[in-house]
C-alpha positions in Angstrom: -23.7 -42.9 29.6 -21.6 -41.8 27.1 -21.2 -37.8 25.8 -22.1 -36.1 22.7 -18.6 -34.2 21.6 -19.3 -30.5 20.8 -18.2 -29.3 17.7 -16.8 -25.7 17.5 -19.8 -23.3 15.6 -17.5 -21.5 13.0 -16.0 -18.3 13.9 -19.3 -16.7 11.6 -21.5 -18.6 13.7 -20.6 -17.3 16.7 -19.8 -13.5 16.6 -21.8 -10.9 14.5 -20.1 -10.5 10.5 -21.8 -7.1 9.9 -20.2 -5.4 13.0 -16.8 -7.5 12.3 -16.4 -5.9 8.8 -17.9 -2.4 10.1 -15.1 -2.6 12.8 -12.2 -3.9 9.6 -13.6 -0.8 7.8 -12.5 1.7 10.4 -9.4 0.1 10.3 -8.5 0.4 7.2 -10.0 4.0 6.8 -7.2 4.7 9.9 -4.2 3.5 8.0 -5.8 5.6 4.5 -6.6 8.3 5.1 -3.7 9.0 7.3 -1.3 7.6 4.5 -2.0 10.7 2.2 -2.5 13.4 4.6 0.3 14.5 5.3 1.9 15.0 1.4 0.1 18.2 0.9 2.0 20.0 4.2 6.1 18.9 3.1 6.3 22.3 3.0 5.0 24.0 6.0 6.3 21.1 8.4 9.9 22.5 6.7 9.0 25.7 7.5 8.0 25.1 10.7 10.0 23.2 12.0 13.8 24.8 10.5 14.1 21.5 8.2 16.1 21.5 5.2 13.9 19.2 2.1 15.7 16.1 2.7 14.6 15.9 6.3 11.1 17.0 5.4 10.6 14.3 2.8 12.1 11.5 5.9 9.2 13.0 8.0 6.4 12.8 5.2 7.4 9.7 3.3 10.7 7.5 3.9 10.6 6.9 7.6 7.1 5.8 7.8 8.0 3.7 4.1 10.9 2.0 5.5 9.5 0.7 9.0 6.1 -0.1 7.0 8.5 -2.0 5.1 10.2 -4.3 8.0 7.3 -4.2 9.9 4.5 -5.5 8.1 5.9 -8.8 6.8 6.9 -9.4 10.4 3.4 -8.7 11.8 2.0 -10.7 9.6 3.9 -14.1 10.7 3.3 -12.8 14.6 -0.5 -13.3 13.8 -0.1 -16.3 11.9 2.1 -18.1 15.2 0.1 -15.5 18.1 -3.6 -14.5 16.6 -3.9 -12.1 14.4 -6.9 -10.2 16.6 -3.9 -10.2 19.2 -1.6 -8.7 16.7 -3.7 -6.2 15.6 -5.0 -5.1 18.6 -0.7 -4.3 19.2 -0.2 -2.6 16.1 -3.4 -0.2 15.9 -1.8 1.0 20.0 1.9 0.9 18.7 -0.4 3.0 15.5 -1.8 5.5 17.6 1.5 5.9 20.3 3.3 7.1 17.2 0.6 9.1 16.2 0.2 11.0 19.7 4.0 11.4 19.3 4.2 13.2 15.5 1.0 15.8 17.4 3.8 17.3 19.8 6.6 17.0 17.7 8.6 19.7 19.1 11.7 19.1 16.4 11.8 17.6 12.8 13.9 14.5 14.5 11.1 13.9 17.0 8.7 13.9 14.6 10.7 11.5 12.1 11.0 8.9 14.9 6.9 9.1 15.7 6.7 8.2 11.6 8.8 5.7 11.9 6.4 4.0 15.2 3.6 4.6 12.7 4.9 2.7 9.9 3.0 -0.4 11.3 -0.3 1.1 10.3 0.8 -1.0 7.2 0.3 -4.4 8.6 -3.1 -3.1 9.0 -4.1 -4.1 6.2 -2.9 -7.6 5.5 -4.5 -8.0 8.9 -7.6 -7.1 8.3 -8.0 -9.2 4.6 -6.9 -12.2 6.7 -9.5 -11.6 9.4 -12.0 -10.9 6.9 -11.3 -14.3 5.6 -11.7 -15.8 9.0 -15.4 -14.2 10.4 -17.4 -13.5 7.6 -19.7 -16.2 6.2 -18.2 -17.9 2.7 -20.4 -16.4 0.7 -19.8 -13.0 2.1 -16.1 -13.4 2.3 -15.8 -11.3 -1.6 -17.6 -8.7 -0.7 -15.3 -8.1 2.0 -12.5 -8.4 0.3 -13.7 -6.1 -2.6 -14.9 -3.1 0.6 -12.1 -2.9 1.9 -9.2 -3.2 0.0 -11.5 -0.5 -2.6 -11.6 1.3 0.6 -7.8 1.9 0.6 -7.7 3.0 -3.1 -10.4 5.6 -2.6 -9.1 7.1 0.9 -5.7 7.7 -0.4 -7.8 10.4 -3.0 -9.5 11.7 -0.2 -6.7 11.9 2.2 -5.3 14.6 0.2 -8.4 16.8 -0.1 -8.5 16.4 4.0 -5.0 16.9 4.2 -5.0 19.8 2.0 -8.0 21.2 3.5 -6.3 20.9 7.4 -3.2 22.4 5.9 -4.8 25.4 4.3 -6.6 26.8 6.9 -5.0 24.8 10.5 -1.5 24.0 11.8 -0.5 20.7 10.0 -0.2 18.9 14.3 -4.0 18.6 13.4 -3.5 16.1 10.6 -2.5 14.0 13.2 -5.1 14.8 16.1 -7.9 13.9 13.5 -5.3 10.3 12.9 -5.0 9.5 15.9 -9.4 9.7 17.0 -9.8 7.4 13.7 -7.5 5.2 15.3 -8.9 5.5 18.5 -11.8 4.3 17.0 -10.7 1.8 14.7 -9.4 0.2 18.1 -12.1 0.7 20.1 -14.1 -1.1 17.4 -11.5 -3.8 17.2 -11.6 -4.6 21.1 -15.4 -4.3 20.7 -16.1 -6.7 17.7 -13.2 -8.8 16.2 -12.9 -12.3 17.8 -10.3 -14.4 19.0 -8.0 -15.7 16.2 -6.2 -18.8 17.2 -2.7 -18.9 15.4 -0.6 -21.9 15.2 1.9 -21.6 17.6 5.3 -23.8 16.9 9.3 -23.2 17.0 10.5 -20.0 17.5 11.0 -17.0 16.3 12.8 -17.1 13.0 15.7 -14.6 14.5 17.8 -14.7 11.4 15.4 -14.3 8.9 13.7 -11.3 10.0 16.9 -9.6 10.2 18.5 -10.4 6.8 15.2 -9.3 5.3 14.8 -5.8 7.7 18.4 -5.3 6.5 17.5 -6.2 3.3 14.2 -4.0 2.7 15.8 -0.9 4.2 18.8 -1.2 1.6 16.9 -1.6 -1.3 14.4 1.6 0.2 17.1 3.5 1.0 18.5 3.3 -2.5 15.6 4.2 -4.1 14.3 7.2 -1.8 17.7 8.6 -1.8 18.1 7.5 -5.9 17.2 11.7 -7.0 19.4 13.2 -4.1 22.3 11.2 -4.1 22.8 10.1 -7.4 21.3 6.8 -9.4 24.9 6.6 -10.5 26.2 7.1 -7.5 28.2 5.2 -5.3 26.5 5.1 -2.1 22.8 4.0 -4.1 25.0 1.2 -6.1 26.4 -0.2 -2.8 22.7 0.3 -1.3 21.5 -1.8 -4.1 24.1 -4.8 -4.2 23.9 -4.8 -0.7 20.6 -4.8 -0.2 19.7 -7.5 -2.6 22.7 -9.7 -1.5 21.1 -9.8 2.2 17.9 -10.9 0.1 19.1 -13.6 -1.6 21.2 -15.1 1.6 17.4 -14.3 3.4 15.8 -16.7 1.2 18.9 -19.5 1.6 18.1 -19.0 5.3 14.2 -19.5 5.1 14.5 -22.7 3.2 16.7 -24.3 6.2 14.3 -23.2 8.8 11.8 -24.6 10.7 9.7 -22.0 10.9 10.4 -19.5 8.7 9.3 -16.4 9.0 7.8 -15.8 5.3 7.9 -19.5 3.8 9.9 -18.9 0.3 6.6 -21.2 -1.2 4.5 -17.6 -0.3 6.9 -16.1 -2.5 7.4 -18.9 -5.6 4.8 -20.1 -5.4 2.3 -19.2 -8.7 -0.7 -17.4 -8.0 0.8 -16.0 -5.2 3.8 -14.8 -7.1 1.3 -13.4 -9.7 -0.6 -11.6 -7.0 3.1 -10.0 -5.4 4.0 -9.0 -8.7 0.5 -7.2 -9.6 0.5 -5.4 -7.2 4.2 -3.9 -7.1 3.0 -3.0 -11.1 -0.2 -1.7 -8.9 1.7 0.6 -7.1 4.4 1.5 -9.9 1.1 3.6 -11.5 -0.5 4.4 -8.2 2.2 6.7 -6.6 3.4 8.0 -10.0 0.3 10.0 -9.9 -0.4 10.1 -6.4 2.6 12.7 -6.4 2.6 14.0 -9.4 -1.3 14.7 -10.5 -1.2 17.7 -7.7 2.1 19.0 -8.3 0.4 19.8 -12.2 -2.4 21.0 -10.8 -0.4 24.3 -8.8 1.7 25.5 -11.0 0.8 28.4 -12.4 -1.6 29.4 -15.5 -2.0 30.8 -18.1 -0.8 31.6 -21.4 2.5 29.5 -21.9 2.1 27.7 -18.5 1.4 24.2 -18.1 -0.2 24.6 -14.4 -3.9 25.0 -13.7 -2.8 27.8 -10.5 -4.2 25.6 -8.2 -3.7 25.5 -4.4 -3.4 22.4 -2.1 -6.8 21.7 -1.8 -7.9 22.5 -5.6 -5.6 20.2 -6.6 -6.8 17.5 -4.3 -10.2 17.8 -5.1 -9.5 16.8 -8.8 -8.9 13.5 -8.3 -11.5 13.2 -5.6 -13.7 12.0 -8.7 -11.7 9.4 -9.8 -10.9 8.4 -6.1 -14.6 7.8 -5.4 -14.7 5.7 -8.4 -12.6 3.4 -6.7 -14.5 2.1 -4.6 -18.0 0.8 -6.5 -15.8 -0.3 -9.0 -13.9 -2.8 -6.3 -17.9 -3.9 -6.2 -17.9 -5.6 -9.5 -15.0 -8.3 -8.8 -16.7 -10.6 -7.0 -19.1 -10.8 -10.2 -16.1 -11.3 -12.4 -14.3 -13.7 -9.9 -16.9 -16.2 -10.0 -17.3 -16.0 -13.6 -14.1 -15.5 -15.2 -11.5 -16.6 -12.3 -9.4 -14.8 -9.6 -7.0 -13.5 -11.9 -8.8 -11.6 -14.9 -10.0 -8.3 -12.3 -6.5 -8.2 -11.7 -5.2 -8.4 -15.5 -8.7 -5.5 -16.0 -7.4 -3.7 -13.4 -4.1 -3.3 -14.5 -5.0 -2.6 -18.4 -7.1 0.0 -17.6 -4.3 1.3 -15.4 -2.4 1.7 -18.4 -4.4 2.5 -20.2 -5.1 6.2 -18.2 -1.6 6.2 -18.0 -0.9 6.5 -22.0 -4.1 8.9 -21.9 -2.7 11.2 -19.2 0.6 11.1 -20.8 -1.4 12.5 -24.1 -4.0 15.1 -22.3 -3.2 16.5 -19.3 -3.4 20.0 -20.7 -6.8 20.8 -19.4 -8.3 20.3 -16.3 -11.6 18.4 -17.6 -8.6 16.1 -19.3 -6.8 15.0 -16.6 -9.8 14.3 -14.9 -12.0 12.1 -17.4 -8.0 10.5 -17.8 -7.6 9.4 -14.7 -11.2 8.3 -14.1 -10.1 5.5 -16.2 -7.0 5.3 -13.5 -8.5 4.8 -10.9 -11.1 2.2 -12.2 -8.6 0.3 -13.1 -7.4 0.6 -9.2 -10.4 -0.4 -8.3 -10.2 -4.0 -10.3 -7.0 -4.3 -9.0 -6.7 -3.8 -5.7 -9.8 -5.6 -4.6 -8.9 -8.8 -6.7 -5.6 -8.8 -5.1 -6.7 -10.5 -2.2 -8.6 -12.7 -3.0 -5.9 -14.1 -5.4 -3.2 -14.1 -2.1 -6.3 -16.0 0.5 -6.9 -17.9 -3.3 -3.3 -19.0 -2.8 -2.9 -19.5 0.5 -4.1 -21.4 3.6 -5.8 -19.7 6.6 -3.4 -20.4 8.3 -0.4 -18.5 5.8 -3.0 -15.6 5.4 -1.5 -13.3 7.3 2.5 -13.6 5.8 0.4 -14.0 2.1 -1.2 -10.9 2.0 1.7 -9.0 4.1 4.3 -10.0 1.7 1.9 -8.9 -0.9 1.3 -5.3 0.6 4.9 -5.0 0.7 5.3 -6.0 -2.8 2.4 -3.1 -3.7 4.6 -0.1 -1.4 7.5 -0.9 -2.9 6.5 -0.4 -6.5 4.5 2.8 -4.9 7.9 3.9 -3.2 10.0 2.8 -7.1 7.6 3.8 -8.7 7.1 8.0 -7.5 10.7 8.5 -7.8 11.4 7.1 -10.7 8.3 9.8 -11.7 10.3 12.4 -9.9 14.0 11.8 -11.5 12.3 12.1 -15.2 10.6 14.9 -13.8 13.5 16.8 -12.9 15.7 16.0 -16.2 13.2 17.6 -17.9 13.0 21.4 -16.6 12.9 24.7 -18.2 16.2 26.1 -19.1 17.7 28.2 -15.8 14.4 27.0 -13.5 13.3 24.1 -11.6 10.2 23.9 -13.4 8.8 21.1 -15.3 8.0 20.6 -18.6 5.1 19.3 -20.3 6.7 17.0 -21.6 8.5 16.1 -18.8 5.0 14.9 -17.3 4.4 13.2 -20.8 7.5 11.2 -20.2 6.6 10.0 -16.0 3.4 9.3 -16.9 4.1 7.0 -19.7 7.1 5.5 -17.9 3.5 4.8 -14.9 1.9 3.2 -18.2 4.8 1.3 -18.9 5.7 -0.5 -15.9 1.6 -1.6 -15.4 1.4 -2.1 -18.6 4.7 -4.8 -18.5 2.6 -6.9 -16.4 -0.6 -7.3 -18.3 1.6 -8.8 -20.9 3.5 -10.8 -18.3 1.3 -12.2 -15.7 -1.2 -14.3 -18.0 2.3 -16.1 -19.7 3.5 -16.4 -15.8 0.0 -18.1 -15.7 0.9 -20.7 -17.9 4.4 -21.2 -16.6 4.8 -24.6 -14.1 7.0 -23.8 -11.9 7.4 -23.3 -7.2 6.1 -25.3 -4.6 2.7 -25.7 -4.2 1.3 -24.4 -0.9 -0.3 -27.0 1.1 -4.2 -26.9 1.2 -3.9 -23.8 -0.9 -6.9 -23.2 -3.9 -5.6 -23.6 -7.0 -5.8 -20.3 -9.0 -7.6 -19.2 -12.0 
């Protein structure tokens, strides 16, 4: 008697793709909104917890940034090895714990620690992109990636608005109450709808690689973060940069000699992936300059001889809202462009629009309508680029490596954002009115132009890189177009 072997059905055939996508939308929202909600609260937190400005900055931005840069690549590798759903649920649970800790933090030290735990939230993005690829039918993957990636840019601006309203009318602790509700909803939806996705276990976890990667990234990002306050030419900052780069070079050597590396070096130097990572860096540098500086410009005094608009925290966030609402519809156009022109074209279009918007803002920022119109150009570019990046990453990697590859890409955007925001802040700090701390219009123009240049270099260099012949191929990856 013979039996017929049962071939397992594809994941998307055994589960409900719409329900999975709904759960992932909640996951992205739980990251996207809180990532900027705390920005308007920095001064309020500093006053309420009797902290100095540096500590408040660490509580709002720096601790989360450093922790996320370390956790995200490691989470991607763990997902590839142990299963994406399992790591997603664990990351959401840690994120929820950090958010609950922030609600009840009694002092600035406890808040910094809680915010560091919240740094795991950045790993939710590459994990979501990997799940989209493995659970949706092939003809819906492009739409799923465009939706989830486009939400990141949309929710960043909306988070500023929600944060401004809460800070203006309630306690800053409500920022984390709202965040906890979002994370709890995302965790419940992920438990209910995200299917088990087996990993590819093999070998021991690469502890030396993980430690050197964490040390190198922390050193470089700490140098970027502390550069404005310590001085870019100070021995401490230069030492952090030199030491961090040396450790990262050692990391590359270790990974090339390890059978099961925490990050396959092919995910860094394979040409389609390298294009995606450099594009993500250029995009982040542009985005975070405007996230940081446009609300500051809006809140400066208005009137004769003044350069600001006299807006409240909420009013400043409202200024960015029309642009951020355009990000998601722009991302929906990406699958159609990719089918006709290839995966790289939407990224180049997006970076080009972001660069053009930066140039326009450098010239035209004297009135509210000018800023609104110019930021619409930037936001359209963000929608194209954000949706193009996970598609490029997935085209250049196998499903088994998509968690790691998307994790590296997400970190590249974060590091670009850290560099861009600090460069913009340094330019602004060096161009203040004599005897004051008030920035000048020329300072804002220079910072906006710097953002445009950083993105414009990507527009010029990435096509050249696409034609270059180098890099080790990732087995089973789709050749980039």
